[in-house]
N, C-alpha and C positions, 0 to 999 in steps of 0.2 A: 678098653682103651682104643679109641679111634686113631688111625694113622694121621700123623701131623707133618706140617712143614717145619723147617728149621731156618732161623736166621742166626748165624754165629758170627759175632764181631770180636776180632782178636787185636788187642793192642800189643805193642812191643816195648818191653822194659817198663811197664807201668806198675808201680808199687801199690799194694793194697791200701796203704795209709794215705794215698793221694785222693781217695774217694770219700765223699761225705758219709756214705753208708758204712764205711770202715773207720770213721772217727775224725776225718779231716774237718777242721773247724771252718775253713774258708769255703765259699760256695763254688766248688770246682766241678762237681759232677751231678747237677740236678736231674738230668735225664736218666743216668744209670741209677741214681738213688730212687727214682720213682719205680723203676723196674724191680729193684730190691724190695720195695714195699708191696708190689704186686705179687712177688714170687719169693724165692728162697735165696739166701746168701750163705756161702760157705766161709766160715770165719777162719778156718785152718786149712785152706787149700794151698798145696805146694806144687811147684814144678819139679821135674825129675833132675834137672841140671840147669844152671844159669848160663846157658848158651843157646843161641837161636835155633840152629839146625837140630841138635839132639832133642831139645824141648818140643819143637814142632813135630818131629818124628814121633815122639811119645804121644802127643795129642792126636795125631792122625792114625797111629797104629794100635794104640792101647797097650803098648809094650814099653818096658824100661830100656834105656840105651844098650845095656848089655845083651839085649835080645833083638832089638831092631838094628843094631850094628851101625848106628850113626853116632860115633863117640865125640865128634867135634864138628865145627863148621867146615864146609867145603866137601863133605861126603854126602852122597845122595842116598835117599831111602829106596829100598827095593820096591818097585811100583806095586807088586801084589800085596804089600802090607797096608796099603792106604785104605782108610775108611771110605774114601770116595767110591770104591767099588761096592761097598755094602749098600750105598744109597742109589747108585746109578741105574739099577734095574727098575726102580719104582719112582725115582725123583729126578727132576732136572738138577744135576749136581754141578755147582758152579764155584769157582775159586777166583776171587777178585783181589789182587794185590800181592803184598810181600809173601814170598814163598820159601826159598832156601833149600828145597829138597830134591831138585832134579828138573831137567827139561821135559818138554812134551807132556804137559800135565794131563792130557787125555789118557795117557798110560796109567795115571794114578786114579782114574775114574771120573775126572772132572772134564766134562765135555764142553762146558762154557767157561771161558777164562778171560781175565783182563791181566795182561802181562805187564809187570812193572819191576822195578829194581828189587832183587831178592837174592842177595849173596852173589854167587858166581854163575847162577843158572839161567840168567836172563840176558842174552846178548843185547847190545845197544840197539841193533836194528829192530828188535822185537819189543822194545820198551815203549808201551803205549803212552805212558805218562810223559816220557821225554818228548815223544812226538807231539803230544798235546801242548806242551809248553813252547816248543820250537815253532809250531804252526801259528802260535799267537805272538811270535816275535820276541819271546822272553830270552834273555841271556841266561844260560843254565850252567855257567861255571860254578864249581863246587856243588854240583847237583847231588842230591835232590833238594838240599836246604836253601841254596842260593843266598847265603847270609850277606848283609850289608855292612857298612863301615862300623856299626856298633858291636860287631862280633869280636869278643875277646875272652880268653880264658874259658873257652868251651861254650859260651852262651851269647845270645844276641838276637837281633831281629832279622827276618827274612826280607828280601826284595820282592817276594811274590805276595800278591794279595791273598787273603784268607780263602776266597772262593776258588783259587787255583792251586791251593796247597794239596799235598799228597792225599790226605784223608778226604778232602772235599771232592777231589777228582774221583776217588773210589766210590764215595757216597752217590755222586751223580750217576755213575754207571750202575750201581746196585739198585738205585731207585728205578732206573729204566728197566732193569731186569724184573723187578717186582711188578711193574706195570704189565710186562709181557705175561708173567705167570698168572696174574689176576685175569687178564683178558682171555687166555686160552685154558684156564682151569688146571694147569699142571701143578702137581706137588713139587716142592723144591727143597733142596739143601743148599743154601747160599752162605758161603763163607766170605766175609769181608775182612781182609788182613791189613790193618793200618801199620805204617812204619813208625808212627809217633807213640809215645814220647821218647824214642830212642835217642841217645846222644848222637850228634851235638844238640844242645838245648837252644834251638832256633825256632822262634815262634813268629808268625806273621802278625802285623797290626790288625786289630787292637789287642790281640792276645798277649803280645810281648809286654804290655804295660797293665794288664788286667789285675795283676797281683803286685802289691807294693812289697819290696823286700823287707821293709820295716815291719810289716804285718805277719811275716812268716814266723811260725813257731817251730824252730828247728827241733827235730826229735832228740831225745835224751842222748842217744848214742852218737850223735854227730860230733866228730872231732875227737872222740874218746876211744881209748883202747885199754884192755885189761893187761895186767902183767902176765908174762909167760905165754903169750899167744903163739900159734904155730909160725914156723919160719916162713911158710908160704904167704901169710898175711903181711909179714914184715917186708918181704921182697916186693909184693904187690904195692904196699904203701909207699915204699921208697921210690919205686918206678913212677907212680902217679904223682907223688909230691914233687918230683923233678920237673914234671910237665905242667902241673896245674897248681894254682894258688888255692888252697883249701882253708883260707882264713874265714872267720865268721862272716865278714862282709861279703866275700866272694861266694860263700855257700848260700847266703840269702839271695844273692843275685841269680845263681844257678837255679835254686829252688823256684824263684818267681817265674823264670822262663819255662822251667819244667812243668809247673802247674798250669801255665798258660797253654802249653801244648796239650796237657791233659784236658783242659777245658774245650779245646778244639776237637779232640777225640770225642768228648761227650756230646758236643753239638752235632757232629756228623752221625754218631750213633742215634741220637734223638731224632734226626731227620728220617732215618730208616724206620724207627719205631712208629713215628707219625704216619709214614707212608703205609705201613701195614694197616693202621686204622682207617686211613682214607680209602684204601683199596678193598676193604672188607676182609682182610686176611688175619686180623689180630686174633680172632677166636679159634683159628686153626693152625697157629704158628707158635712153636717154642722159640723163645728169644734167649740167647746166651751172650753175656759179656765176660771176657776173661783176658788175661795177658799170658804171654809165653814164659815170662820171668820178670823179676823186679829190677831194681837199680840201687846201688849202694848210696849214691848221692851224699857222700861225706861221712856216712856212719862208720865208726871205728877208724876214721881217717882214710877210708877207701872210696874210690870212685868207679863207676861203671859196674862190671861184674867180673868174676874171676874164680880161682880155685878155692872153693869153700862153700859153707852152707849157712851163713848168716841169714836171718829171716828177711832182711831188707831185699835180698836178691832171690830168695827161694819162695817166700809167701806171695801168692798171686791173688788178685781179685777174681772172684768167680760168682756170678749172679745169674740166676736162671728163673724165667717166668713163662707161664703158658697155661693152657686149659687143664692140664693134669698135674700142675705144680701147686703145692700149698702156699697160700699168701703169707707174707710178713713173717717168715720163719728164718731164724739164724741157726745154722748147723755147726755145732762145735767139734764134731768128730773130724779127725784128720782125713782129708781126701787128696787125691793126686790128679795131675793133668792127664794121666793115663785113664782116668775114669770118665772123661768127658765124652768121647765118642761112643763107648758102650751105653752111656746114659741117654744120649740123643737117639741112638738106634732104637732102644726100647720104647722111648716116647714116640717114635715115628713108625713103629710097627715093622722095623727092619731087623733081620737076623744077623748076628755077629758070628765070626768064626770061633771055634773052640781054642782054649789055651792062652787067652789073653791075660796080661797082668792086671789090667783095669777091671773094675766092677761097675755094673750099673748102679747108680745112686738113687734110682727110682724109689726103693724102700724108704729112703730118708726124705723124699719129697711127698710121700703119701700123707693122707690125713685119716687116722693118726699115723705118725711115723713108725716104721718098722725097723728091725735091726739090720746090721750089716756084718758079714762074717769076717771082719777085719777091724782092728783098732789102731793100726800104725801104717805109715807109708815109708817108702824107701827113696833115697836120692843117691845119685852117682856123679862122679867126675872122673874123666878118663885120661885126658891129655892136656898139656899146657905147652903152647908153642911147638907142637908136633912131637914132644917127648912124652913118654908114659908118665902119668902122675896120678896114680890110683887113690881116689878118695871115695868113701862110701858113708852113708848116714841112715839113721832110722829116726822117725819123728812120731811121738805119741801125743796125746792131748796135753801132757804135762812136760815131757822131756824131749830133748834133742841130743842124740849121741852121734858124734862125728869121728870116724876112723880114718887114719892116714898111714900108709905103709912106711913113709920116711919122715913122719912128723908127729907132733903131739896129738893125743886124743883130746876131744872136747866133749863136755857134758854140761848142758844148761837146764836148769830147773825153771821152766817158763812161768810157773805159778809165783815164784819168788823173785824171778829175774827176767821179766819179759823183754828187756832190752839187751839181754845176752852180754852182760858186762862182767860176769863172774863165772869162770870156768871151774866147775867143781869136780872135774874128772879125777883129781888126785885127793879129794876130800874123803876121809875115812867113812863118814856117815853116808856117803853115796856109793860106797864100794859095791853093795849088792845090786843097786840100780844099774850101775855101769856093767856089771857082770851079766845081768839079765838082758840088757839091751844089746850088748855085744853078741851074746849067744843067739838072740832072736835075729839079729842082722845076718849072722853067718848062715843060719838055717834058711832064711829068705833068699840069700844069694845062691846058696847051694841048690835050691829048687830051680833056679834059673841057669844053673851051670856056670855061674860067674867064677872065673879062675881065682879071684881074690878071696873067695869064701874060706878056703882052707887056711889062708894067712890070718884071717880074722879069728878063726876058731882056735888057732895056736897062740894067739896074742896073750 
């Protein structure tokens, strides 16, 4: 396997079912769909937690939150854990865009950076996107979305033109970088981290009207909840319902703007894929599209993301293509965001440190596919509003088991209930399944010295 380049495109809060290759009926992601046809799609890819900073820390470190010690937003990743260091000795390592993990990105191995809004780690003075807009005389109140008078109930149109929107700015800079790499022959690891389609759902014209709310087929779980759900969901639901109208009419409007934002993400991703072809880099570059986590968007009466493990916020799109990736393959085995960096490292001829939680998925990308020494992945949730709120989960190809220290257990049979509308944790016929998954979860957490492992083992 010859060493390769990497183009990694990361969306924020993008649900897997927003993509055509994952079943979306509307024409939202034609460019990502073509990459899925050229390569492999992971049908059961999960984030470690539906929070930006801990999920991104897992992506970059190959570790679960209990081991990289970024339990919530606002906490920085220890620089030595970053995969940027794995690549920086042999590649031009660049990070363009949304970050969330700490200042001075060169300490994380990325010597080429485009600094933009990313949590609390990008001072206004360093925000290149903000400067880009102000230099053009744009009014940037309510930055970075700059919504116009149509904005209401969390959705609307931006005052900015599409070619000056966040992802378009990043694509311009990334295309310039690719031209430099092609000219000087450097190998590269280029990460482009878009902020879309993160709430608020504000799309620039024409993307704000590209999808008619009347054409939106709302998912089955939208607006519904099962009896006996955990108290954390009820609290979350009550808080969001106080602030937002989640009626069917308004959910359709939110979805239409959300999908418009997804279409803009796809457009800018497609620009970079086309640039690889134009510059003669396509045959030497592994291309990956994924998201850090999903978005509830009305499912179970919930909006945004929060304490729990519903698939709408935990399942992520993960598509990979390249010269060493089997074409047109759908991988059903559960995989995790912690697997992404080890996989890209192996495809690029880069050595990874020992002791990672993530596995290289190259065996699943080979022709024929080989096995993987794991058939389940873990998810964690550590804190809510600064208070400890320990939740843990284990996902297999059929079941999702959720444990909460101060709340109800959940068990979903995805073969019979893919929309997670029936919690079978207390059903007698599932008692042995729950017992087995709880035991497996405790063992997995104990191996990582997670302090809640003993609580789960005694439950």
